[in-house]
Residue, then its C-alpha position, 0 to 999 in steps of 0.5 A: m499499500s502506498f501512502l496518498f499525500v494529499e494537501n489539506h487531507p479531507f477525513e471524518w473523526p468521533v468527536k466525543i463531547s463531554v456534557p455537564k449534567g447532574g453532577s456528572f458529565e453525559e458523553v455526546n458523540i458526534t462525527g467530526l469533518f476534518e482537515i489535515m493541515d501542515d502543523v507548521d501552519f497549525y501549530s504558528a502564532g501569530e497573534d498578541l496572546s496576552s489575554r485568555g480572551a486573545m488565546i480562546d480567539f486563536e484557538i477558535n481560529r486555529l480549530m475552524q483550519v482542520f475542522k468542518g463541520w459535523t454530519e447532519g443531523d449530529v448536532l441541534d438547536r433548542a427544538k431538535k432541528p439539525i444545525p448545519a453546519t456553517p462556518e457561522n455554526v462551527r464558529r459558534f460550536l467551537g464557542n463551546r468550551p466542551a466541544r472546543l476541547a472535545v474537537t482539538d481532543a479527536y484531531t490530536e489522536a487522529v493525526t497521532p495515532s503513534k503516540g498513545y493518544r489512541a486506546k489500545n485494543 
């Protein structure tokens, strides 16, 4: 088998979101739509990150480069209607701390399988 090297390789990966509920956590699973990007671009800092707000904004912008959304029907509004994965909705989704942490973990797991992030079978 050969390695197919393509820029911005798209892939799907499970995103496990731990939602606080009644003093514990409920795990909600969605299918994330991702693209692999070069580490140099993904991890490069740029702006002034001296405030917590600036750091969160930087993290959201960075994640939006690799996280393109979710499969239809995975993310719902209060009326239980599907929220489409538009850039605006993805940004709002990543503004939610549990969702943002879960997306970060999913991407890290997907692109570094040899580093022990994935559970052994």
